[in-house]
C-alpha positions in Angstrom: -6.6 21.8 45.3 -2.9 23.3 44.7 -2.7 26.6 43.4 -2.7 26.8 39.6 0.3 29.0 38.3 1.6 28.9 34.8 5.2 28.9 34.7 6.6 29.7 30.9 9.3 27.4 29.9 12.8 28.1 28.8 11.4 27.9 25.1 8.6 30.2 25.8 10.9 32.8 27.5 13.5 32.4 24.3 10.8 32.8 22.1 9.1 36.0 23.5 12.6 37.6 23.8 13.4 37.0 20.1 10.0 38.2 19.1 10.6 41.3 21.0 13.8 42.0 19.0 16.0 41.1 22.1 19.1 38.9 22.1 20.0 36.0 24.4 23.1 35.3 26.3 23.7 31.4 26.9 25.2 31.6 30.5 26.7 28.8 32.3 26.6 28.4 36.3 26.9 29.5 38.9 26.7 33.5 39.4 25.8 35.3 36.3 26.1 39.1 36.1 22.5 39.4 35.0 22.5 43.1 35.2 25.0 43.7 32.9 23.8 41.5 30.2 20.3 42.8 30.3 21.7 46.4 30.2 23.3 45.2 27.0 19.8 44.0 25.8 20.4 40.4 26.3 18.3 38.0 28.1 20.4 35.7 30.1 19.5 32.0 29.9 21.1 29.4 32.0 22.7 26.3 30.7 22.3 23.8 33.5 23.1 20.6 31.0 20.3 20.5 29.7 19.5 17.0 31.9 18.6 13.9 30.1 20.6 14.2 27.1 23.6 12.3 25.7 26.9 14.1 26.4 28.8 12.1 24.0 29.6 14.7 21.7 31.0 16.9 24.6 32.8 14.0 25.9 35.3 13.8 22.9 36.9 17.3 24.1 36.9 16.6 27.7 38.5 14.5 30.3 36.2 11.6 31.5 36.2 12.8 35.2 34.7 16.1 34.1 31.3 17.0 35.8 28.2 16.1 33.7 27.1 19.6 33.9 29.9 20.7 31.6 29.9 17.6 29.3 26.2 18.1 28.7 26.3 21.7 28.3 29.3 21.4 25.9 27.4 18.6 23.8 24.1 20.8 23.7 26.3 23.7 22.2 28.2 21.3 19.7 24.4 20.0 18.8 23.4 23.8 17.9 21.4 24.0 20.9 23.0 27.5 21.8 22.9 28.9 18.0 20.4 31.6 18.8 22.6 33.1 21.5 24.5 36.5 20.7 27.2 35.4 23.4 28.2 32.5 25.5 29.4 33.5 28.9 31.3 30.9 31.1 32.0 32.2 34.7 34.8 30.6 36.4 32.6 28.7 39.1 35.0 25.7 39.2 37.9 24.0 37.4 35.6 22.1 35.1 34.1 25.5 34.1 37.3 27.1 33.6 38.2 24.1 31.3 35.2 24.5 29.5 36.0 28.2 28.9 39.5 27.3 27.5 38.0 24.6 25.1 35.6 27.0 23.8 38.1 29.8 23.3 41.0 27.6 21.8 39.5 24.8 20.2 35.9 24.5 19.6 35.5 28.3 18.8 31.5 28.3 18.4 30.0 31.0 16.2 28.7 33.0 19.1 31.4 34.9 21.0 32.6 33.2 24.1 33.2 35.5 27.0 34.6 34.4 30.5 34.4 36.0 34.0 36.2 35.2 37.2 34.5 35.5 40.5 36.8 35.9 43.5 36.9 33.5 46.2 36.2 36.1 49.2 34.3 38.9 50.2 36.8 41.5 51.3 37.2 44.8 50.1 39.7 44.0 47.7 37.7 41.1 46.3 34.7 43.4 45.6 37.1 45.9 43.8 38.5 43.1 41.6 35.2 41.8 40.6 34.0 45.3 39.8 37.0 45.6 37.6 36.3 42.3 36.0 32.8 43.3 35.1 34.0 46.6 33.5 36.2 44.6 31.3 33.3 42.3 30.6 31.1 45.3 29.9 33.9 46.5 27.3 34.0 43.1 25.6 30.1 43.1 25.2 30.4 46.5 23.9 32.7 45.2 21.1 30.8 42.1 20.2 27.4 43.6 20.3 27.9 47.5 19.3 25.9 48.4 22.6 27.0 50.8 25.3 24.6 51.2 28.1 25.0 54.4 29.9 25.3 54.5 33.8 21.5 55.1 34.2 20.7 52.0 32.1 23.2 49.9 34.2 21.7 51.3 37.5 18.3 50.3 36.5 19.1 47.0 35.5 21.0 46.4 38.9 17.8 47.6 40.5 15.4 45.4 38.6 17.6 42.2 39.2 17.6 43.2 42.9 13.9 43.2 42.8 13.7 39.7 41.3 16.1 38.6 44.0 14.2 39.8 46.7 11.2 38.1 45.2 13.1 34.9 45.1 13.8 35.1 48.7 10.2 35.8 49.5 9.3 32.7 47.7 11.5 30.5 49.4 10.4 32.0 52.8 6.9 31.6 51.8 6.8 28.1 50.5 4.4 26.8 53.0 1.7 29.0 51.9 2.2 28.8 48.0 0.5 25.5 48.0 2.4 23.9 45.2 3.9 20.4 45.1 7.5 20.1 45.5 8.4 19.7 41.8 5.9 22.4 40.6 7.5 24.7 43.4 11.0 24.2 41.9 10.0 24.7 38.8 8.5 28.1 39.6 11.8 28.9 41.7 14.0 27.9 38.7 12.3 30.1 36.0 14.6 32.6 37.7 17.3 31.1 35.6 15.8 32.3 32.3 12.9 34.7 32.9 13.3 38.4 32.7 13.9 40.0 36.1 10.5 41.8 36.1 8.7 38.8 34.8 9.9 36.4 37.5 9.4 39.2 40.3 5.6 39.4 38.9 5.2 35.6 38.8 6.5 35.1 42.4 4.2 37.8 43.4 1.2 36.4 42.1 2.6 33.0 43.6 2.5 34.4 47.0 -0.6 36.5 46.8 -2.7 33.6 45.7 -5.5 32.4 48.0 -3.7 29.9 50.5 -4.2 26.2 49.7 -6.0 23.8 51.8 -3.7 22.4 54.7 -1.5 19.5 53.6 -0.8 16.6 56.0 2.3 17.4 58.3 5.6 16.3 56.3 8.8 15.7 57.2 11.2 18.8 56.9 14.2 18.5 55.2 17.1 20.9 54.0 18.5 20.0 50.4 21.9 21.3 49.4 24.0 20.9 46.4 24.1 22.6 42.9 20.6 21.9 41.3 17.6 19.5 42.0 18.1 17.3 39.0 16.6 14.8 38.1 13.5 16.9 39.1 11.6 13.6 39.5 13.4 13.4 42.7 11.5 15.9 44.3 8.4 14.1 43.5 9.8 11.0 45.0 10.6 13.1 48.1 7.0 14.5 48.3 5.7 11.0 47.8 7.8 9.8 50.8 6.1 12.4 53.1 8.7 14.8 53.1 9.1 18.5 52.2 11.8 20.9 51.3 11.8 23.7 54.2 15.6 24.9 53.8 17.2 25.5 50.5 20.8 25.4 50.1 21.0 24.9 46.4 23.5 26.7 44.2 20.5 27.4 41.4 18.4 29.1 44.3 19.2 29.4 47.9 22.7 30.6 47.5 21.5 33.3 45.4 19.6 35.0 48.0 21.9 38.2 47.3 21.5 41.3 49.7 20.3 44.6 48.3 23.1 47.2 47.6 23.1 50.9 47.6 25.4 53.7 45.8 25.6 55.5 42.7 28.3 53.3 40.9 26.6 50.4 38.9 29.8 48.1 38.6 30.4 48.2 42.5 26.8 47.5 43.2 27.0 44.5 40.9 30.0 43.2 42.4 28.7 43.7 46.1 25.7 41.9 45.4 27.1 39.0 43.4 29.5 38.2 46.5 26.8 38.7 49.2 25.0 35.6 49.0 25.4 32.7 51.4 28.4 30.7 51.9 28.9 28.9 48.6 31.3 26.1 47.8 31.8 27.5 44.2 33.2 31.0 45.7 35.6 28.9 48.4 33.7 29.4 51.6 35.3 28.0 54.7 34.2 24.9 56.1 33.0 26.3 59.0 30.9 29.0 57.2 29.1 26.3 55.2 28.5 24.1 58.2 27.1 27.1 60.1 24.6 28.1 57.5 23.2 24.5 57.0 22.7 24.3 60.9 20.8 27.5 60.8 18.7 26.3 58.0 17.9 23.0 59.7 17.2 24.7 63.1 14.9 27.4 61.6 13.0 24.8 59.6 13.0 22.3 62.6 14.6 19.9 60.1 16.4 16.5 61.2 17.7 15.6 58.0 19.9 17.3 55.1 19.9 15.7 51.5 23.0 16.5 49.6 22.5 16.3 45.9 25.9 15.7 44.2 26.7 15.7 40.5 29.3 13.0 39.9 32.7 14.5 39.8 32.0 17.8 41.3 35.1 18.6 43.6 33.5 21.8 44.9 30.7 20.0 46.6 32.6 16.8 47.5 35.5 18.5 49.2 33.1 19.6 52.2 31.0 16.7 52.4 32.7 14.6 55.1 33.1 17.7 57.6 29.6 18.8 56.7 28.1 15.3 57.6 30.4 14.9 60.7 29.5 18.5 61.9 25.6 17.9 61.4 25.9 14.6 63.0 27.0 16.3 66.0 23.8 18.4 66.2 21.8 15.3 65.6 20.9 16.1 62.0 21.3 13.1 59.6 22.8 13.4 56.4 22.3 11.5 52.9 24.4 12.0 49.9 23.1 11.3 46.6 25.3 11.4 43.4 23.6 12.0 40.3 24.5 12.2 36.6 22.4 14.8 34.4 22.7 12.5 31.3 21.2 9.8 33.3 17.5 9.1 34.2 16.5 8.7 38.0 18.1 5.3 39.3 15.8 3.1 41.3 18.3 2.3 43.9 18.8 6.3 44.5 14.9 6.3 44.9 15.0 3.6 47.5 17.7 5.4 49.3 15.8 8.7 49.7 12.7 6.9 50.7 14.5 4.9 53.4 16.2 7.9 54.8 12.8 9.8 54.9 11.4 7.3 57.2 14.5 7.0 59.6 13.5 10.9 60.4 10.0 10.0 61.2 
């Protein structure tokens, strides 16, 4: 029998935060400054859509070729889904998100204050200095909006809490085989990092890793999964039913957030260094060579002969890399499958068939 682990839902996490007297920050992807928000008393709750909802309200304000993540997120906001948030944060992870920030600031103007943050597209010393200054400016804007002014000790404590949760995420991804959860249940656990307080997520991951090992499952075909987010989540159950398992994670919501720990007395410098320390990422302008090398390493470490790219429709940062990544992987004998999904749509039957057929070719 698989391990039984209760993973609180977003709704449960939000309710607990509000009942404790804390505030909420609605945060769009991809690399939010969690430590800074927590230091200001806000729980960052990420907005990935949500999936399965109509995007018609948002479509009225956006070009038709805007990705479904942004269209669905704007619709959710216009429908009142983010009314409990004290602030809405839109990091500039791509042109669509930058456009969303402009639409919210200049046209829609929702009740919660809208803040933006730019992540540089490199990891040089000047990039880290730029981001540290960007975070200091965001700190000042949060203070003006909320009336909160965390001191250096509070900021450093928040940084260290988040780094412990980041470490727990890495250990969870590395310890996938011994956790004993099905594919979809495992990723519900992993993705709770998107909304649980850092200390709660670290404790939950620790319990999952410490639980008695589940009985051995039949050998499964190892796969690397790349892209932004594993949606629709039912895809993971299809993959499992086809006899495959995710052994390498290159997802923007999980594997690309394996930030390295930092040191030093200055909190903004540590936040900046940590946020820019993750694996090569399309949303931070990584080179094709760096992205390809990372995927190759994931495939070799897992013994995987296949990579599944989950691509949101119209996602330019991901689509730019695909042809060269597929070509480079093929040179290593690693097959690639690209599946285009839309967050507003249910799981299409042809996509299920393609995934099942792809797994069959790897046996």
